[in-house]
C-alpha positions in Angstrom: 103.9 106.5 89.0 101.0 104.7 90.7 99.9 108.0 92.2 99.9 109.7 88.7 97.9 106.8 87.2 95.4 107.0 90.0 95.0 110.7 89.7 94.6 110.5 85.9 91.8 107.9 86.4 90.2 110.1 89.1 90.7 107.4 91.8 91.7 108.3 95.3 90.9 105.1 97.2 90.4 101.4 96.3 86.6 101.1 95.9 84.0 98.6 95.0 84.4 99.2 91.2 88.1 98.4 91.5 87.3 95.3 93.6 84.9 94.0 91.0 87.4 94.6 88.1 90.2 93.0 90.1 88.1 90.0 91.1 87.3 89.3 87.5 90.8 89.8 86.2 93.2 88.8 88.9 91.2 87.0 91.6 92.5 89.4 94.2 89.2 90.4 95.7 89.8 89.5 99.4 92.9 91.8 99.6 91.2 94.6 97.7 88.0 94.3 99.8 90.1 94.6 102.9 91.9 97.7 101.6 88.6 99.2 100.5 87.1 98.7 103.9 90.2 100.3 105.5 90.1 103.2 103.0 93.8 102.7 102.0 94.8 104.9 99.1 94.9 103.2 95.7 98.5 104.5 95.1 99.7 102.9 98.3 98.1 99.5 97.4 99.6 99.6 93.9 103.0 100.4 95.2 102.7 97.5 97.7 101.8 95.1 94.9 104.8 96.2 92.9 107.2 95.8 95.9 105.6 92.4 96.7 106.1 91.2 93.1 109.7 92.4 92.8 110.5 90.6 96.1 109.1 87.4 94.6 111.3 88.0 91.5 114.3 88.3 93.8 113.5 84.9 95.4 111.5 85.9 98.4 108.4 83.8 99.2 105.8 83.4 101.9 105.0 79.7 101.8 106.6 79.0 105.2 105.9 81.2 108.2 109.6 82.1 108.7 109.9 83.2 105.1 106.6 85.1 105.3 107.9 87.1 108.3 111.1 88.0 106.5 109.3 89.0 103.3 106.7 91.1 105.1 109.5 92.8 107.1 111.3 93.7 103.9 108.1 94.9 102.2 107.3 97.2 105.2 110.9 98.5 105.2 110.9 99.3 101.4 107.4 100.8 101.5 108.3 103.0 104.5 111.2 104.4 102.4 108.6 105.2 99.7 106.4 107.0 102.3 103.8 104.2 102.3 102.4 103.1 105.7 102.7 99.5 106.8 100.0 97.7 104.6 99.7 94.9 107.2 98.5 97.2 110.0 94.7 97.8 110.2 93.8 101.4 109.7 90.3 101.2 111.1 
């Protein structure tokens, strides 16, 4: 779904325009700036956000280091099953 939306909007990567919009609406600028610098595909980023949010709804959190490690591992596992590379690894 995210890939379709991105294609319809003519977006291939997270870029500065998206960073500005997100910063104004969601306060997520640091994460989006990092993704833009690493040229991560927008569809991958959106899928990561959805997986991250669903894990929160299921009770996962990242307030403590041990919980953060468990949540990140689950995110990476789920995203890999969706064909999305590990979002926590630098791509540059």
